[in-house]
TORKOL-4160 file (C-alpha; in steps of 0.2 Angstrom, whole numbers, padded with zeros to 4 digits, m for minus):
386
<pt num="1" X="0072" Y="0084" Z="m0062"/>
<pt num="2" X="0071" Y="0067" Z="m0072"/>
<pt num="3" X="0057" Y="0065" Z="m0086"/>
<pt num="4" X="0041" Y="0058" Z="m0080"/>
<pt num="5" X="0023" Y="0056" Z="m0087"/>
<pt num="6" X="0008" Y="0058" Z="m0078"/>
<pt num="7" X="m0010" Y="0052" Z="m0080"/>
<pt num="8" X="m0021" Y="0046" Z="m0067"/>
<pt num="9" X="m0037" Y="0042" Z="m0074"/>
<pt num="10" X="m0046" Y="0036" Z="m0058"/>
<pt num="11" X="m0062" Y="0046" Z="m0054"/>
<pt num="12" X="m0062" Y="0051" Z="m0034"/>
<pt num="13" X="m0077" Y="0052" Z="m0026"/>
<pt num="14" X="m0072" Y="0060" Z="m0008"/>
<pt num="15" X="m0083" Y="0063" Z="0007"/>
<pt num="16" X="m0098" Y="0058" Z="0016"/>
<pt num="17" X="m0112" Y="0047" Z="0007"/>
<pt num="18" X="m0102" Y="0047" Z="m0009"/>
<pt num="19" X="m0107" Y="0029" Z="m0011"/>
<pt num="20" X="m0124" Y="0034" Z="m0019"/>
<pt num="21" X="m0115" Y="0037" Z="m0033"/>
<pt num="22" X="m0112" Y="0019" Z="m0038"/>
<pt num="23" X="m0128" Y="0015" Z="m0046"/>
<pt num="24" X="m0126" Y="0027" Z="m0061"/>
<pt num="25" X="m0108" Y="0025" Z="m0062"/>
<pt num="26" X="m0106" Y="0008" Z="m0062"/>
<pt num="27" X="m0122" Y="0006" Z="m0075"/>
<pt num="28" X="m0111" Y="0014" Z="m0088"/>
<pt num="29" X="m0101" Y="m0003" Z="m0089"/>
<pt num="30" X="m0115" Y="m0017" Z="m0086"/>
<pt num="31" X="m0127" Y="m0025" Z="m0073"/>
<pt num="32" X="m0117" Y="m0039" Z="m0067"/>
<pt num="33" X="m0105" Y="m0036" Z="m0052"/>
<pt num="34" X="m0093" Y="m0046" Z="m0043"/>
<pt num="35" X="m0092" Y="m0039" Z="m0025"/>
<pt num="36" X="m0074" Y="m0043" Z="m0017"/>
<pt num="37" X="m0072" Y="m0041" Z="0002"/>
<pt num="38" X="m0063" Y="m0048" Z="0016"/>
<pt num="39" X="m0068" Y="m0055" Z="0032"/>
<pt num="40" X="m0085" Y="m0049" Z="0035"/>
<pt num="41" X="m0081" Y="m0031" Z="0044"/>
<pt num="42" X="m0093" Y="m0022" Z="0032"/>
<pt num="43" X="m0107" Y="m0032" Z="0037"/>
<pt num="44" X="m0105" Y="m0027" Z="0054"/>
<pt num="45" X="m0104" Y="m0009" Z="0050"/>
<pt num="46" X="m0118" Y="m0010" Z="0039"/>
<pt num="47" X="m0108" Y="m0005" Z="0022"/>
<pt num="48" X="m0112" Y="m0023" Z="0014"/>
<pt num="49" X="m0133" Y="m0017" Z="0018"/>
<pt num="50" X="m0127" Y="m0001" Z="0010"/>
<pt num="51" X="m0121" Y="m0007" Z="m0005"/>
<pt num="52" X="m0136" Y="m0019" Z="m0009"/>
<pt num="53" X="m0147" Y="m0004" Z="m0007"/>
<pt num="54" X="m0136" Y="0006" Z="m0019"/>
<pt num="55" X="m0135" Y="m0006" Z="m0032"/>
<pt num="56" X="m0154" Y="m0015" Z="m0029"/>
<pt num="57" X="m0156" Y="m0015" Z="m0049"/>
<pt num="58" X="m0139" Y="m0026" Z="m0050"/>
<pt num="59" X="m0136" Y="m0043" Z="m0052"/>
<pt num="60" X="m0121" Y="m0045" Z="m0037"/>
<pt num="61" X="m0109" Y="m0061" Z="m0035"/>
<pt num="62" X="m0098" Y="m0060" Z="m0021"/>
<pt num="63" X="m0081" Y="m0065" Z="m0017"/>
<pt num="64" X="m0078" Y="m0064" Z="0003"/>
<pt num="65" X="m0063" Y="m0069" Z="0013"/>
<pt num="66" X="m0049" Y="m0060" Z="0005"/>
<pt num="67" X="m0035" Y="m0061" Z="0016"/>
<pt num="68" X="m0023" Y="m0047" Z="0024"/>
<pt num="69" X="m0010" Y="m0050" Z="0011"/>
<pt num="70" X="m0021" Y="m0057" Z="m0004"/>
<pt num="71" X="m0018" Y="m0073" Z="m0010"/>
<pt num="72" X="m0016" Y="m0082" Z="m0029"/>
<pt num="73" X="m0029" Y="m0095" Z="m0023"/>
<pt num="74" X="m0043" Y="m0081" Z="m0020"/>
<pt num="75" X="m0038" Y="m0072" Z="m0037"/>
<pt num="76" X="m0041" Y="m0089" Z="m0046"/>
<pt num="77" X="m0057" Y="m0092" Z="m0037"/>
<pt num="78" X="m0063" Y="m0074" Z="m0042"/>
<pt num="79" X="m0056" Y="m0075" Z="m0058"/>
<pt num="80" X="m0069" Y="m0092" Z="m0061"/>
<pt num="81" X="m0083" Y="m0081" Z="m0054"/>
<pt num="82" X="m0081" Y="m0069" Z="m0070"/>
<pt num="83" X="m0078" Y="m0082" Z="m0082"/>
<pt num="84" X="m0094" Y="m0093" Z="m0077"/>
<pt num="85" X="m0107" Y="m0076" Z="m0073"/>
<pt num="86" X="m0100" Y="m0065" Z="m0087"/>
<pt num="87" X="m0096" Y="m0051" Z="m0077"/>
<pt num="88" X="m0096" Y="m0035" Z="m0081"/>
<pt num="89" X="m0088" Y="m0025" Z="m0067"/>
<pt num="90" X="m0078" Y="m0029" Z="m0052"/>
<pt num="91" X="m0081" Y="m0019" Z="m0035"/>
<pt num="92" X="m0068" Y="m0021" Z="m0021"/>
<pt num="93" X="m0075" Y="m0015" Z="m0004"/>
<pt num="94" X="m0062" Y="m0015" Z="0009"/>
<pt num="95" X="m0044" Y="m0009" Z="0010"/>
<pt num="96" X="m0029" Y="m0013" Z="m0001"/>
<pt num="97" X="m0030" Y="m0030" Z="m0002"/>
<pt num="98" X="m0047" Y="m0031" Z="m0008"/>
<pt num="99" X="m0043" Y="m0019" Z="m0020"/>
<pt num="100" X="m0026" Y="m0027" Z="m0025"/>
<pt num="101" X="m0035" Y="m0046" Z="m0028"/>
<pt num="102" X="m0049" Y="m0037" Z="m0039"/>
<pt num="103" X="m0037" Y="m0029" Z="m0053"/>
<pt num="104" X="m0029" Y="m0045" Z="m0055"/>
<pt num="105" X="m0046" Y="m0054" Z="m0055"/>
<pt num="106" X="m0051" Y="m0041" Z="m0068"/>
<pt num="107" X="m0035" Y="m0045" Z="m0079"/>
<pt num="108" X="m0037" Y="m0062" Z="m0077"/>
<pt num="109" X="m0054" Y="m0063" Z="m0082"/>
<pt num="110" X="m0048" Y="m0060" Z="m0100"/>
<pt num="111" X="m0033" Y="m0074" Z="m0100"/>
<pt num="112" X="m0035" Y="m0091" Z="m0102"/>
<pt num="113" X="m0019" Y="m0097" Z="m0093"/>
<pt num="114" X="m0014" Y="m0097" Z="m0074"/>
<pt num="115" X="m0017" Y="m0080" Z="m0067"/>
<pt num="116" X="0001" Y="m0080" Z="m0059"/>
<pt num="117" X="0007" Y="m0078" Z="m0078"/>
<pt num="118" X="0002" Y="m0060" Z="m0078"/>
<pt num="119" X="0012" Y="m0056" Z="m0063"/>
<pt num="120" X="0028" Y="m0065" Z="m0070"/>
<pt num="121" X="0024" Y="m0056" Z="m0087"/>
<pt num="122" X="0015" Y="m0040" Z="m0088"/>
<pt num="123" X="0014" Y="m0040" Z="m0108"/>
<pt num="124" X="m0001" Y="m0055" Z="m0107"/>
<pt num="125" X="m0012" Y="m0042" Z="m0098"/>
<pt num="126" X="m0022" Y="m0036" Z="m0112"/>
<pt num="127" X="m0039" Y="m0032" Z="m0106"/>
<pt num="128" X="m0046" Y="m0031" Z="m0091"/>
<pt num="129" X="m0063" Y="m0029" Z="m0081"/>
<pt num="130" X="m0067" Y="m0012" Z="m0075"/>
<pt num="131" X="m0063" Y="m0011" Z="m0056"/>
<pt num="132" X="m0072" Y="0000" Z="m0045"/>
<pt num="133" X="m0068" Y="0002" Z="m0025"/>
<pt num="134" X="m0076" Y="0007" Z="m0009"/>
<pt num="135" X="m0063" Y="0012" Z="0003"/>
<pt num="136" X="m0065" Y="0006" Z="0021"/>
<pt num="137" X="m0045" Y="0006" Z="0026"/>
<pt num="138" X="m0033" Y="0020" Z="0019"/>
<pt num="139" X="m0014" Y="0013" Z="0019"/>
<pt num="140" X="m0011" Y="0006" Z="0001"/>
<pt num="141" X="m0018" Y="0020" Z="m0010"/>
<pt num="142" X="m0022" Y="0005" Z="m0022"/>
<pt num="143" X="m0038" Y="0015" Z="m0025"/>
<pt num="144" X="m0029" Y="0027" Z="m0036"/>
<pt num="145" X="m0014" Y="0017" Z="m0043"/>
<pt num="146" X="m0012" Y="0002" Z="m0055"/>
<pt num="147" X="m0003" Y="m0009" Z="m0046"/>
<pt num="148" X="m0009" Y="m0024" Z="m0037"/>
<pt num="149" X="0002" Y="m0034" Z="m0024"/>
<pt num="150" X="m0003" Y="m0054" Z="m0023"/>
<pt num="151" X="0006" Y="m0068" Z="m0014"/>
<pt num="152" X="0009" Y="m0084" Z="m0022"/>
<pt num="153" X="0008" Y="m0099" Z="m0007"/>
<pt num="154" X="0016" Y="m0111" Z="m0016"/>
<pt num="155" X="0032" Y="m0103" Z="m0021"/>
<pt num="156" X="0030" Y="m0090" Z="m0005"/>
<pt num="157" X="0032" Y="m0075" Z="m0018"/>
<pt num="158" X="0025" Y="m0058" Z="m0014"/>
<pt num="159" X="0025" Y="m0049" Z="m0031"/>
<pt num="160" X="0017" Y="m0034" Z="m0041"/>
<pt num="161" X="0007" Y="m0034" Z="m0054"/>
<pt num="162" X="0006" Y="m0016" Z="m0063"/>
<pt num="163" X="m0004" Y="m0012" Z="m0079"/>
<pt num="164" X="m0012" Y="0004" Z="m0084"/>
<pt num="165" X="m0028" Y="m0005" Z="m0087"/>
<pt num="166" X="m0029" Y="m0009" Z="m0069"/>
<pt num="167" X="m0032" Y="0008" Z="m0064"/>
<pt num="168" X="m0050" Y="0010" Z="m0054"/>
<pt num="169" X="m0063" Y="0018" Z="m0064"/>
<pt num="170" X="m0070" Y="0025" Z="m0049"/>
<pt num="171" X="m0065" Y="0026" Z="m0030"/>
<pt num="172" X="m0077" Y="0031" Z="m0016"/>
<pt num="173" X="m0067" Y="0038" Z="m0002"/>
<pt num="174" X="m0079" Y="0042" Z="0012"/>
<pt num="175" X="m0068" Y="0046" Z="0029"/>
<pt num="176" X="m0084" Y="0038" Z="0040"/>
<pt num="177" X="m0081" Y="0021" Z="0033"/>
<pt num="178" X="m0066" Y="0021" Z="0044"/>
<pt num="179" X="m0073" Y="0024" Z="0059"/>
<pt num="180" X="m0075" Y="0009" Z="0065"/>
<pt num="181" X="m0056" Y="0002" Z="0060"/>
<pt num="182" X="m0048" Y="m0006" Z="0075"/>
<pt num="183" X="m0032" Y="0004" Z="0082"/>
<pt num="184" X="m0022" Y="m0010" Z="0075"/>
<pt num="185" X="m0027" Y="m0007" Z="0057"/>
<pt num="186" X="m0027" Y="0012" Z="0058"/>
<pt num="187" X="m0009" Y="0012" Z="0065"/>
<pt num="188" X="m0002" Y="m0001" Z="0052"/>
<pt num="189" X="m0010" Y="0008" Z="0039"/>
<pt num="190" X="m0003" Y="0026" Z="0044"/>
<pt num="191" X="0014" Y="0016" Z="0044"/>
<pt num="192" X="0010" Y="0010" Z="0025"/>
<pt num="193" X="0007" Y="0027" Z="0020"/>
<pt num="194" X="0022" Y="0034" Z="0027"/>
<pt num="195" X="0033" Y="0021" Z="0021"/>
<pt num="196" X="0027" Y="0025" Z="0003"/>
<pt num="197" X="0031" Y="0043" Z="0004"/>
<pt num="198" X="0049" Y="0038" Z="0011"/>
<pt num="199" X="0051" Y="0026" Z="m0002"/>
<pt num="200" X="0049" Y="0040" Z="m0015"/>
<pt num="201" X="0058" Y="0054" Z="m0004"/>
<pt num="202" X="0073" Y="0045" Z="m0001"/>
<pt num="203" X="0080" Y="0043" Z="m0019"/>
<pt num="204" X="0097" Y="0046" Z="m0027"/>
<pt num="205" X="0090" Y="0063" Z="m0037"/>
<pt num="206" X="0089" Y="0077" Z="m0026"/>
<pt num="207" X="0085" Y="0091" Z="m0038"/>
<pt num="208" X="0063" Y="0089" Z="m0037"/>
<pt num="209" X="0062" Y="0101" Z="m0024"/>
<pt num="210" X="0044" Y="0103" Z="m0026"/>
<pt num="211" X="0042" Y="0086" Z="m0024"/>
<pt num="212" X="0051" Y="0085" Z="m0009"/>
<pt num="213" X="0042" Y="0098" Z="0000"/>
<pt num="214" X="0026" Y="0090" Z="m0005"/>
<pt num="215" X="0033" Y="0073" Z="0003"/>
<pt num="216" X="0036" Y="0083" Z="0019"/>
<pt num="217" X="0019" Y="0089" Z="0021"/>
<pt num="218" X="0011" Y="0072" Z="0017"/>
<pt num="219" X="0022" Y="0066" Z="0032"/>
<pt num="220" X="0018" Y="0078" Z="0044"/>
<pt num="221" X="0001" Y="0077" Z="0041"/>
<pt num="222" X="0003" Y="0057" Z="0044"/>
<pt num="223" X="0013" Y="0061" Z="0060"/>
<pt num="224" X="m0001" Y="0074" Z="0065"/>
<pt num="225" X="m0015" Y="0064" Z="0063"/>
<pt num="226" X="m0011" Y="0046" Z="0064"/>
<pt num="227" X="m0011" Y="0047" Z="0085"/>
<pt num="228" X="m0028" Y="0058" Z="0083"/>
<pt num="229" X="m0036" Y="0044" Z="0073"/>
<pt num="230" X="m0030" Y="0031" Z="0086"/>
<pt num="231" X="m0037" Y="0040" Z="0100"/>
<pt num="232" X="m0053" Y="0049" Z="0091"/>
<pt num="233" X="m0058" Y="0034" Z="0079"/>
<pt num="234" X="m0074" Y="0047" Z="0073"/>
<pt num="235" X="m0062" Y="0063" Z="0071"/>
<pt num="236" X="m0068" Y="0066" Z="0053"/>
<pt num="237" X="m0054" Y="0079" Z="0051"/>
<pt num="238" X="m0040" Y="0065" Z="0055"/>
<pt num="239" X="m0048" Y="0052" Z="0047"/>
<pt num="240" X="m0051" Y="0062" Z="0031"/>
<pt num="241" X="m0033" Y="0070" Z="0030"/>
<pt num="242" X="m0028" Y="0053" Z="0033"/>
<pt num="243" X="m0038" Y="0044" Z="0019"/>
<pt num="244" X="m0032" Y="0059" Z="0007"/>
<pt num="245" X="m0014" Y="0057" Z="0010"/>
<pt num="246" X="m0014" Y="0038" Z="0007"/>
<pt num="247" X="m0020" Y="0041" Z="m0011"/>
<pt num="248" X="m0009" Y="0055" Z="m0016"/>
<pt num="249" X="0005" Y="0044" Z="m0008"/>
<pt num="250" X="0004" Y="0032" Z="m0020"/>
<pt num="251" X="m0004" Y="0040" Z="m0036"/>
<pt num="252" X="0016" Y="0043" Z="m0040"/>
<pt num="253" X="0012" Y="0061" Z="m0038"/>
<pt num="254" X="0029" Y="0060" Z="m0025"/>
<pt num="255" X="0038" Y="0051" Z="m0039"/>
<pt num="256" X="0039" Y="0066" Z="m0051"/>
<pt num="257" X="0057" Y="0069" Z="m0055"/>
<pt num="258" X="0064" Y="0057" Z="m0044"/>
<pt num="259" X="0064" Y="0038" Z="m0049"/>
<pt num="260" X="0075" Y="0022" Z="m0044"/>
<pt num="261" X="0069" Y="0008" Z="m0034"/>
<pt num="262" X="0061" Y="0006" Z="m0017"/>
<pt num="263" X="0070" Y="m0001" Z="m0003"/>
<pt num="264" X="0060" Y="m0006" Z="0013"/>
<pt num="265" X="0046" Y="m0014" Z="0003"/>
<pt num="266" X="0055" Y="m0027" Z="m0006"/>
<pt num="267" X="0063" Y="m0032" Z="0010"/>
<pt num="268" X="0046" Y="m0034" Z="0019"/>
<pt num="269" X="0037" Y="m0042" Z="0007"/>
<pt num="270" X="0048" Y="m0057" Z="0009"/>
<pt num="271" X="0043" Y="m0055" Z="0028"/>
<pt num="272" X="0024" Y="m0057" Z="0022"/>
<pt num="273" X="0026" Y="m0069" Z="0009"/>
<pt num="274" X="0037" Y="m0080" Z="0023"/>
<pt num="275" X="0026" Y="m0077" Z="0038"/>
<pt num="276" X="0010" Y="m0068" Z="0031"/>
<pt num="277" X="0012" Y="m0053" Z="0045"/>
<pt num="278" X="0003" Y="m0038" Z="0041"/>
<pt num="279" X="0012" Y="m0026" Z="0029"/>
<pt num="280" X="0012" Y="m0011" Z="0038"/>
<pt num="281" X="0018" Y="m0018" Z="0055"/>
<pt num="282" X="0034" Y="m0025" Z="0045"/>
<pt num="283" X="0037" Y="m0009" Z="0038"/>
<pt num="284" X="0036" Y="0000" Z="0054"/>
<pt num="285" X="0049" Y="m0013" Z="0061"/>
<pt num="286" X="0061" Y="m0013" Z="0045"/>
<pt num="287" X="0061" Y="0007" Z="0043"/>
<pt num="288" X="0071" Y="0013" Z="0057"/>
<pt num="289" X="0083" Y="m0001" Z="0054"/>
<pt num="290" X="0086" Y="0002" Z="0035"/>
<pt num="291" X="0089" Y="0020" Z="0039"/>
<pt num="292" X="0101" Y="0017" Z="0052"/>
<pt num="293" X="0110" Y="0005" Z="0042"/>
<pt num="294" X="0111" Y="0016" Z="0026"/>
<pt num="295" X="0117" Y="0032" Z="0035"/>
<pt num="296" X="0133" Y="0037" Z="0028"/>
<pt num="297" X="0142" Y="0052" Z="0022"/>
<pt num="298" X="0133" Y="0051" Z="0005"/>
<pt num="299" X="0115" Y="0050" Z="0012"/>
<pt num="300" X="0117" Y="0060" Z="0029"/>
<pt num="301" X="0112" Y="0078" Z="0021"/>
<pt num="302" X="0095" Y="0071" Z="0016"/>
<pt num="303" X="0092" Y="0063" Z="0032"/>
<pt num="304" X="0096" Y="0079" Z="0042"/>
<pt num="305" X="0085" Y="0087" Z="0030"/>
<pt num="306" X="0071" Y="0076" Z="0034"/>
<pt num="307" X="0073" Y="0077" Z="0053"/>
<pt num="308" X="0074" Y="0097" Z="0051"/>
<pt num="309" X="0059" Y="0099" Z="0040"/>
<pt num="310" X="0047" Y="0086" Z="0046"/>
<pt num="311" X="0053" Y="0085" Z="0065"/>
<pt num="312" X="0059" Y="0103" Z="0067"/>
<pt num="313" X="0076" Y="0096" Z="0074"/>
<pt num="314" X="0087" Y="0110" Z="0079"/>
<pt num="315" X="0105" Y="0103" Z="0077"/>
<pt num="316" X="0118" Y="0112" Z="0067"/>
<pt num="317" X="0127" Y="0093" Z="0065"/>
<pt num="318" X="0121" Y="0083" Z="0050"/>
<pt num="319" X="0123" Y="0067" Z="0059"/>
<pt num="320" X="0115" Y="0073" Z="0077"/>
<pt num="321" X="0101" Y="0079" Z="0067"/>
<pt num="322" X="0099" Y="0064" Z="0054"/>
<pt num="323" X="0100" Y="0052" Z="0069"/>
<pt num="324" X="0087" Y="0062" Z="0080"/>
<pt num="325" X="0075" Y="0060" Z="0065"/>
<pt num="326" X="0076" Y="0043" Z="0064"/>
<pt num="327" X="0073" Y="0042" Z="0083"/>
<pt num="328" X="0058" Y="0050" Z="0082"/>
<pt num="329" X="0052" Y="0040" Z="0067"/>
<pt num="330" X="0055" Y="0025" Z="0078"/>
<pt num="331" X="0046" Y="0034" Z="0095"/>
<pt num="332" X="0032" Y="0038" Z="0082"/>
<pt num="333" X="0028" Y="0019" Z="0078"/>
<pt num="334" X="0029" Y="0014" Z="0097"/>
<pt num="335" X="0017" Y="0028" Z="0100"/>
<pt num="336" X="0005" Y="0020" Z="0088"/>
<pt num="337" X="0006" Y="0003" Z="0097"/>
<pt num="338" X="0017" Y="m0006" Z="0084"/>
<pt num="339" X="0030" Y="m0018" Z="0088"/>
<pt num="340" X="0048" Y="m0013" Z="0087"/>
<pt num="341" X="0056" Y="m0030" Z="0084"/>
<pt num="342" X="0053" Y="m0045" Z="0073"/>
<pt num="343" X="0058" Y="m0055" Z="0090"/>
<pt num="344" X="0040" Y="m0050" Z="0096"/>
<pt num="345" X="0030" Y="m0057" Z="0080"/>
<pt num="346" X="0039" Y="m0074" Z="0084"/>
<pt num="347" X="0052" Y="m0072" Z="0068"/>
<pt num="348" X="0070" Y="m0079" Z="0070"/>
<pt num="349" X="0083" Y="m0078" Z="0060"/>
<pt num="350" X="0082" Y="m0095" Z="0052"/>
<pt num="351" X="0074" Y="m0089" Z="0033"/>
<pt num="352" X="0084" Y="m0074" Z="0033"/>
<pt num="353" X="0097" Y="m0077" Z="0020"/>
<pt num="354" X="0083" Y="m0085" Z="0011"/>
<pt num="355" X="0072" Y="m0070" Z="0011"/>
<pt num="356" X="0086" Y="m0057" Z="0008"/>
<pt num="357" X="0091" Y="m0067" Z="m0008"/>
<pt num="358" X="0072" Y="m0067" Z="m0015"/>
<pt num="359" X="0071" Y="m0047" Z="m0010"/>
<pt num="360" X="0086" Y="m0045" Z="m0020"/>
<pt num="361" X="0081" Y="m0054" Z="m0035"/>
<pt num="362" X="0064" Y="m0048" Z="m0037"/>
<pt num="363" X="0067" Y="m0028" Z="m0035"/>
<pt num="364" X="0080" Y="m0016" Z="m0039"/>
<pt num="365" X="0087" Y="m0017" Z="m0024"/>
<pt num="366" X="0106" Y="m0020" Z="m0029"/>
<pt num="367" X="0105" Y="m0009" Z="m0044"/>
<pt num="368" X="0093" Y="0005" Z="m0042"/>
<pt num="369" X="0090" Y="0009" Z="m0024"/>
<pt num="370" X="0094" Y="0024" Z="m0014"/>
<pt num="371" X="0109" Y="0015" Z="m0006"/>
<pt num="372" X="0112" Y="m0001" Z="m0015"/>
<pt num="373" X="0110" Y="m0018" Z="m0006"/>
<pt num="374" X="0114" Y="m0036" Z="m0008"/>
<pt num="375" X="0110" Y="m0051" Z="0000"/>
<pt num="376" X="0123" Y="m0048" Z="0016"/>
<pt num="377" X="0116" Y="m0029" Z="0017"/>
<pt num="378" X="0099" Y="m0038" Z="0018"/>
<pt num="379" X="0102" Y="m0050" Z="0029"/>
<pt num="380" X="0110" Y="m0039" Z="0040"/>
<pt num="381" X="0095" Y="m0027" Z="0041"/>
<pt num="382" X="0083" Y="m0041" Z="0046"/>
<pt num="383" X="0096" Y="m0047" Z="0061"/>
<pt num="384" X="0097" Y="m0028" Z="0065"/>
<pt num="385" X="0078" Y="m0031" Z="0070"/>
<pt num="386" X="0077" Y="m0046" Z="0079"/>
């Protein structure tokens, strides 16, 4: 096992009606709140009205319209609201996109320059407004970690801002808020959770036995409850298990003793940056292709372990087991109704080499990944997904 430090200061309030705590908890920081949300679904579901009821004694400003891949322009708009109105707390009501934008806004509120500077140089983050979240989709785990992924529309970059000051102070995780999610978002969110676990499971260090077993349990949870949530949207057991798995999948619990760079995420980030596709959909398309590309004599034992421990594959030969596990993974995404080819999204190969170059440049793909990949490797993985 590698050495590690672990501290997750976020207060999680999990379960039905936990939103009631916001009045008391936000009050510890002030009365002027910037509420950040997306396309308006929270108004249709009643969550918007509930927030106003709970925070009736607060002065609320709004930043609606956060994009599925949150844009720098939205961060700039939110930052201006904070500075102009002396905002005390940023409240994200939505999924990872809203939370990520809120974190960036919270840091940019204390910075005089371009908010993108904070992404390029994390040392410029010196202070941040407290961030609270009300989760309405489980996918990114942003409600319990200090990361925020933001897209720069002008440069076509999608990069992460990560700083300890950006841990949410408190996150409300009410599984009933997921009942009205469209099936596409449930499916894409489940794929995102699975990918987060894979990124930590497939790493060079094989000595973290307990971490691997925890990861396998989380994967089995997704594979069990993802389809149930799709067919029974108001199944509390399914929604609650997926919601908690989403949080622990990216609060660094599954990184203990592992380390190393991620592989599929930086490759997908370029797809999102260039084509603005749903992150989870891109991950579902890329993951089986990446698995097949990196399967070799050095990795086959771990892929076979995954197949046997998670999918209960019975096969003596490691390659047979590994390939069966990869096939089952792809079939699962198909079962959720997710696309399997980039061509289904209207994406051709015209930008593949540029995207591959950026993926390698902005990540540890070529130096610290499970299997080191260069620009040619990443380009081929894109092509394998056409």
